[in-house]
N, C-alpha and C positions, 0 to 999 in steps of 0.2 A: 285606479286609473281605469279609463275607459277601454273597452275592447277594441275600439277604433285605433288606439295607439299600441295596445299589447301586442298585436300581430306583428309590429314592426321591430320590436326590440330583439327578437331572435336574429333578424337580419343584421342588425348592427353588431350583435355579438359575433356571428359568423364572419362578417366583414373585418372585425377586429383580429380574429384568429388568423385569417388570410394574411392580413397585414403583418402579424408577428412572424408567421412562417417565412415571409419573404424579406422581412424588414423593410417593407415599403410603407408608404403613408398613402391614405386615400382621402378624397374630399367629398363630402355629401352636402347637398343643398336642401334645406327642408322648405317646402313650398305649401305647407298647410296654414291655416289660421293661426294666429299667435297662441291661442289657448292649446291647440294640437301640438305645435312646435314645442312649447314649454313643457307640456305634459310628457312628451316623449323623452325629452332631455332629463327631466327630473327622475324619471323611472330608470333611464340608463345609468344615470349617476349613482343611483343606490345599487345597481348591479356591478359598477365599476369601482367599488370600494378598493383603495390602496393606489389607484392611478393618480397621477398628478395631472390636474386640469387647470388650464388658463382660460381666461375669458376676456375677450376684446370687445368693449361697447355694450349698449343694451343695459337692461336690469339684471344685477348680479344673481346668479344661482348661489344656493348655499354651498360651502365647502369649496370654493374655487378661488384661485388667485386672480383678482379682478383688476383690471386697468381700463381707463376710458379709451374710446375708439382711436384716438390720436396719440396714445402713450405707449404703443407696443415697444418702443426702444427701451423701456424700463424692465423688459423681460430678458434682454440679451444677456448671455452667459449662463441662462437657466434652460431647463429641459422639461418638456411636458408629454404626456401621453394622449391627451385629448385637448384639442383647441376649439373654443366655441367663439365664433365671430358673429356679433348681432349688428347688422347694418342700419338698424332703426334709428340709432343715435347719431349716425354719421359715417363718413368714409375717408380714410387716410392710407393712400397706397404705401408709403413708407413705413408707416406704423404697422399695417397689415404685414408687409415683407418681413419685418423684423420679428413679429410674432410667429410668423410661419417658420421661421429658421429655427425657432425652439422646440418644434414638434419633431419628436424623433421616430426612427424606423419602428413600425408597428402601430404608429399612431393614427388618428382620425381627426379630420377637420370637419366640424359642423358649422355650416353657414345658414343664419335665418334673418329675416327682415328684408329680404330682396324686393319684396312687394312695395317698400316704401321708396325705392328708387324712382328718380324723375325721368323725364325725357330729354335730359340734357344729353348732348353727344357723348360726354364722358361717362355717364351712367348708363347709357344705352351700350357702350362698349363693355362696361363691367357686367351688365346683365347677360350679354352674349357669352362673355367669358365663363361666368358662373353656370350657365347652361351646359357646359361641357364637363361639369363635375357629375357625380352620381345624383340624380334627382329623385327625391322622395316626397310624397304627398299622400293625403288620404286615399287618393285614387290611383296613385302609382306605387307598386312595390317592385323595385328593380331586381334585376339578377345580379348575381356576384360578377365582379369584373373578371375578365379571362386573363390569367397570368401563366407563364411557363410552369410545368409541374415541378421543376427543380427548385428546391428551396435555396434561397440566396443568403449569403453571410457577408457581414460587414468586414472589410479587409484594412487592417491597420498598419500595413506595411510601409506605406508612403509616410505616414505619419511618424513612425519610428525612425525612418530615414531621416526625415527632417530634424528630429531631435538630435540624431548623431551628427548631422551636418552643422547644426548650430553649435554643439560642443566643440567640433573640430575647429570652428572659427577661433575659438580661445586656445585649444590645445596645440593647434598647428602653427604654420608660419604666419607671420604677420602680413598685412596688406593682401589678404585673400578673402574679400568680402562674399557674403551669401546672398543672393537673390532668391527669395521664396515667394512664388506666386501660387494663387489658388482660387477656386470659385468658393462661394459661400457654403458652409456646411462640410468642408474638407479637414477641419481640425487644425488650421493655420495658427489661430491665437492659442489653442490649448497646447500646440506643440512648442510656442515660445515660452509658455508657462512651465511646461514640463522640463524643457532644457534649462531654464533658469534654475529650477528647483535642483536638478541633478548637479549643476555646477556649483550651486551654494552649498549643497551638501557635501562636496568634495574638496573644496578649497575656499580660502578667503578671497572673496571676489566683489567688486562693485559693478552692478549691472543698471544700466540707464534705459528706460524705455521712453521713446517719444513717438508722437502720433498728433494729428490734427485735433483730437479731443481726448481727454482722459476717459470718458465714457467708452469710447471705441476699444479701449484696451483693458477694460475691466476683467474680462476673462483670463487675461495673461495672469494678473495678480491672483485671481480666484484659484486657477490651477496650482500656481507656485506655492501659496499658502496651505492648500489642501494637502499637498505632497510633502511639505516640511513640517513634521510634527515638532510642536514646541516653538514655532516661529511666532513673532508678533507682527501686527501690521495695522494699518489704517488705510483710508482711501489714497491710492496711488503709491503705497509704500509696504514693503515686506522686509522684515529683518530676521536673520537667522544666524546665531553665534556672531561671527565676525564678518558675515556678508550681508549685502543689502540689495534690494531691487527697488528702484524708484522711478517715478514719472517726472519728466521735465518737458515742458512745452517747447516745440521746435526752435522759436525765436529766442527763448530764454537760454536754451541749451547753447546756441551759437553765440549769444552776447556774453554769456558768463563764462564760456570756455571750460565748462564743467569737465573735470578728469574721471575717466571710468575705465574698467578692464574690458567691458563689452557693451557696445550700443546696439539696442534693438529699435529699428525704425519701422512701426506698423503703419498700415495704410499709406505706404510711402508715395502711392500714385497721386495722393490728394496734395502733396507737397510740391512747391515749384522746383524746377530743375536746378536753378542756382543754389537753392538751400541744400539739396540732395549732394551736389558736388562739394559743397564746403564741408558737409558731414564726412564725405569719403576722404577729403584732404586731411581732416583733422583727427578722425578716429580710424585707427588702422586695424581694429577688429570690430567689425559691424556686420549686422544682418539687416537687409531691407526686405520687408514683406509686404505684400499687397493683394487686395482682392481684385481681380482682373474683370470679373463681371459682379452683377448684383448692385443693391441699392447704395453701397458704399462709394461707387463710382467705377468706371470702367478700367481705367489705368492703361489705356492703349498708348498714349504719349509716354508713360512710364516705361512700358515694356519695349517700345520702339527706340525712343530717343536716349533714355537714361542707360538702358543696357548696352546699347552700342558705344556710349561714350565710356561707360565703365570697362567694357572689354578692352578699350584702348589704354586707359591708364592704370588698370589692374588686370593684366593678361591672365592672371592665375584665379581670377572670381570663379565662383560656382554658382550654377543656376539650377533650381529644382522647381518644377511645377507640379503641385499636388492636384491630381485629378479624381482620386478615389474619395468618394464621400465617406464620412465615419459616423454621421448621425442616422444615416438611412443607406439602404443598398443601391448600387449602381442600376439605373433604369428606373428609379423611383416615379411613379405616375404623377404625384403632386408636384414634384420639382419640374417635371416636364411641362405640366400645365401652367405653373407660375412663370417659367420662362417664356412660353408662348404667349400667354395672355398679356404680359407687362413688357413684352419686346426686349428681353434681357439679352438675347443673341444678336450678334452682328450679322447684317445681311447686305454686304457690299457687292454690287456688281462690278466686276473688274472693268477699268478703262483700258480697252485693248487698242482702240484707234487713237491716232494722234488728234489732239483736240485743237480745232481752229476757233480761237476765242472770239473771232468776228462773227461765228455762227451759233453763238449761244442762244438758247431760248430761255426767255424769262417769264414766270408765271406768279399769279397770286393763287395759293392754294387754300380753299375754304375748308372749314372743319367738316362740312358735309362731305367734301371731296375725299377727306381723310377716312371718314366712317365708311364711305362707300367703296374705298379703295385701300384695304388693310395692307397690300403689298407696299404702295407708295408710302403709307404711314411708318411702316417698318423700316424702309430706306431712309426716310428723313429722320427717324428717331435714331437710327444707327449712326448717321452722320453727327447728330448732336451729341450722342453719347461718347463717340470717338473723340470729339474735339473738346470736350469740357470735362474736368475731373469731378464736378459736383452734380452731374445729372442723375436724376432718381426717377423711380416709378411715379412719384408725385408729378413730375414734370410732364410725363405722358398724359396724365388726367387733366392737368392744367391746360396743356395744348389742345386737348379735345373739348374741354369744358368751359374755359374762359372766353367769353364773347369779344373781349378786348384784345385777344391775342390774334396775330396773323403769322401766316408762313408764305414766304417768297422763295422761289426756287430758280436755280440755273441748271439747265439739262443741255445735252449734246447727244444728238441721235437717240433720243429717248433714255439716255442714261443720266441718273441724278449726279451732278457734280457738287453743287453747293446749295446751302439753304440759309436763310435769315429767319430768326424767330423774333418778332416785334410785339410791343404792347402799347395801346393807345393810353395816353396820360394828359392831364391838364383839364382845362374847361372847368376849374373849381369856381364856387361862388365866393364873392369878396368877404362875406362874414366868415366863411371857413377859413379863407387864406389868412385873414387877420389873426385868428386863433392860432394858425399854424406859425405865424411869424412871432407870436407872443409866447410859443411853446405850450399852449393850452391843449392842442389837438394834434394828432399825427394820424391822418387816416390811411388805412391800408392801400398799399400801391403808390403810384403817383411819385416814384423815386426821385426822378430828376426835377419836376416842378416844385416839389416840397423842398429839396435840397437848395434850389436856387433862390426860392422865397425866404426860407428860414435862415439860410447860412451866408447868402450873398446879398439879401435885402430887396430882391426885385420881384414885387408882387405880380407884375404883368406876366411873368414866365408861367405862373400857375393859372392865370386867366386864360392864356393862349392854349391852343391845341398842340399836342407834341406826340411823336412816337419814339419810343426807346427800343434800340436794337438790343435785345436781351443776349441773343447768341448769333454767332455766325459760324458756319462749319463748312470746310471744303474737303471734298474726297482726298484721302491721302496719296492717291496715285497722281493727282494733278495739281498740287499745291506749288506756290511760287510760280504761278503762270498768270497772275493778275485776274483770275477768276473771281475771287473775293471782291477785289476792288471794283470790277464791272458789275458784279451783282449789287453792291452797295450803291453805285452811281445809278443803277436802273431803279432801284428800290427809292432813291431820293427824288427821281423824276416823276415816279407814280405817286408819291405821297402828296396829300393835300393839307398836311399838318402845317402849323406856323414855324415849327422848328423840329429838328432831330437830335436824338442824344444817345449816348451809350455810356456805360459805366462798367468797369472791369478792374481786375487786379493787374496793376501796372507792370509792364516790362518794356524795355526799350523798343524790342521789335513790334509789340502791340501798339504802342503810342505813335510809332512811325507809321505803321500801316493806317491807323485812323486819320492821322494828319494828312496823309496822301489822299485820303477819301474827302478831304475838306473839313474834317472836324477839328475843333479848336479846344484846348484844355482850359476849364473854367474852375476847377475844384480838385484838390488832392487831399484825400484823407489823412488824418494826423496819426492814425494807428493802423498797424498791419493787420489784415484779415487773418482771423484765427485759423481758418482751414488752409488758405493758400500762402499765407506768410507774406503777401503782397501788399502794398499800399493801394487803396482804391482810387481811380481817377475818373472824373466826370468830364466827358467832352460834348461839344454842341457844334451842330451845323445848321445855318439858317442864313436867309437873305432879308435884308432891310429890318433887321430886329435892333431896335434902337439900344436896348440894355446889354447887347453881347459885347460890344467893344469896352464898355465900362466894367463889365464882369470880368473880362481879360485883365484889364488893368488892376482891379482889386485883387484878383487871383495873383498876379505877379508880384504885388507887394507882399502879400500874405505869404506866398511860397518863399520869397527871399528871406522874410523874418523866420519862417518855421524851419528852414534849412539849419538853423544853429539852435533850434530848440527841439520840437516834437519830431522832426525829420532827420536828426543827426545820424540815425542809423540807416538811412536810405542808401542803397547801393550807388556809388559815385557814377557808374555808367548810366543809370536812370536819372540821376541828377543832372548830368550834362544834356541828356536828351530833352528833359522838361525845361532846363534853362534856355535852351537854344530857341524857344518860342516864347519866353517869359522873362526877357531881360527887361528890367524896369528902371534901374538906377540911373539918374541923370546927373549924379554928383560928379564934379570934375575932380578926379584923383590927381594929386600932385606927382607927376610923372618923375621929376627930378629927384624928389624924396625917395620915391620907390626905387629909383635907379641907384642912388647912393646905397640904400639898404642892400640891394642886390649885389653891389660890389664889396659888401662887408661892413658898410657904416651903419649907425644907428643900432637898435635892437628891434626884434620882431613886434614886442608889445607896444612900441612907439608907432609903428606903421600899420598895425594889423587892420585897423578900420579902413585905411587907405587901399589896402591890398584887396579887401573884400569888395570895395567900391570898383576898383580896377577890374576886378573879375567880372563884374556885372555890366561893364561897359565896353568890353573889347570885341563885341559882335559875335554872331552866331557861330561863324566858321571857327574863330579861335576858341570860343566855349567848348565846342565838341572836342578839340584837340588837346584840352588840358588834362594833365595826368590824374589819376585817381588819388594820388598822394596830395596834390595841390587842392583838389576838391575837398578831402577829407579834413585837411587842416584849415585852409583859408576860408573856404565857403561854409563847411559844416561846423567848423570850430572845435574839432575833436582834440582831446588832450595829447601832448608830445608823446606820451607813453603809448597810448592807443593807436597813434598814427605809426609809430615805430614798430609795434607788434603785428599791425595789420599788412605792413609792407616789408616786413623781414629786415628791419634796420636796427641798429644798436641802440639808438636813442635819439635826443633832441638834436645833437650836433649834426648827425647825418641827415635827419629830416630837414632841418633848416638849410643845410648845404645843398640839398636836392631842390628846395623851393627857390634859392637864390639863383640857382643855375637855370631854372626854367623861366624865372622872371627876366632874366638877361636875354634869353631867347626871345620871348614875347616882346620885349621892348625894341630889341633890334628888328624884329619883324614889322612892328609899327612903324618904326623909323624908315625902314625901306618903302613901306606903302605910302607914307607921306611924301617921301623923296620923289616918288613917280608922280 
């Protein structure tokens, strides 16, 4: 090893000793030539024998656990003493954030390859952030960072309290759920695993874990199996004597009505509110845990809306927020750097003045504006994080780096109230569109044009220019004041695209909002989104687009058919909302036959086809007034048993009596309208 690098190794060893003393983590960026960087790392790896080393990206060093630059999530649930991040092969903010979370107190982050970053605004932002780490090059030998003289220790008391609280959910009274919130690195997942192991070792118990993905809860199973000597397990399953811990996806859990003694809902903030409410009503011993900040999602809607609802229906609920980190000490420099650089903290200006919606100012914010004004970028990103469960560090870098993305804002007296994140799509060439329609190619991006061309058959939609509204966010202090509506209206006026679109996980409230903004539904997905548990909806707004009316008609026919097939599980309330703009049946239902059935004549099977046609022909106003039971049986064609279970009835006899009574009321109402 050359003398040029030898002199720097003692510094790294001293930095490591300082980190161990305080259980802090430090980040170092190496700014030498590739040969110098690699020589220094190789020598230090020899002197760090026994330490666990992970590497993200670049060419793998000997003896390290290596993953490519975009696969950092594969390291979740593991720990390392040294993390090497090589940017020369690429950059992925989510992957980096996941890998960084595996670096424990006393650990060092080494970053190299920053000289390969471009002048793209996103990479300029990254370079500025990296400059705030400890900089080391052949010409720069830094001094040790200043920290307090007092040595820090990791405090496990909050984690132990979490374990005790989880156990109490089982051993205490029913209907006293626990909400467990924590920032990343606070030991939330390990607490779930430790509590599960304790319960399984003390009693015969069935514990179910549910979460948006099995990968996100792998640490729960890892800790449980580690603590249960003699247990057996496989992916998503641990068995010990007569006890079990198993993973079930959220939608499957509710559909199968699986019985268990304890339900653990991890990353609950990423699940839709209606799904969480069903879990509360069905499972009387449950823990709902969530990461409030970090790349998993902010969970603000979870903490504000779900918790307030839960306090009403379960007044004896318990809430614990874990603030003490257990992988590193409080005040860790690398955590502070990560939070500041990736905008993981919220920065809301309170809205103290009453907002006059007629005085809103609307602006198009360029990426250069965002780069030049970090405070504005932070406020915009805070709104986006607050509004959407899936916002991640990657979104920050896409926002800065994707030339096709645009940001539009609404402000009042210089206070940011709302923002739209939109992306340009379309203007594809005809040969590519033909391949898309034949299923041969699916280019990245262009979600709306590709869906319309491929699944609805309108090639012109992919030829035309469009903008898709990816996100809209309104400051929580001023929601429900038509600010979002006015921002969308202004955005539409400013857009020069042939049409606008938006796609999202459908709820009745969201569909109604976009409908108010002039958007029309043309496609409903046939499967629930794995993370949100919602069906996706594609809505379009445009003037003088010849294919739009035909697209609506095709969608209406498709939707009517799918309601008794792939969409049987759709929530009846959402069915009514979507039906109210998609009534397509022009079949004349025999009212006299239906009336006779309602009075007790005939049987259901003889008139079922006419009852369904009747439901599609009674008009928007009456559709929205239909009962959920009527929707479930007549429109979605669920079984008598399922309908009875969903609506707490004893069986077919009661369900049919309810439907007959509702039919009589509908027919009487129709007759009254005709008489007038």
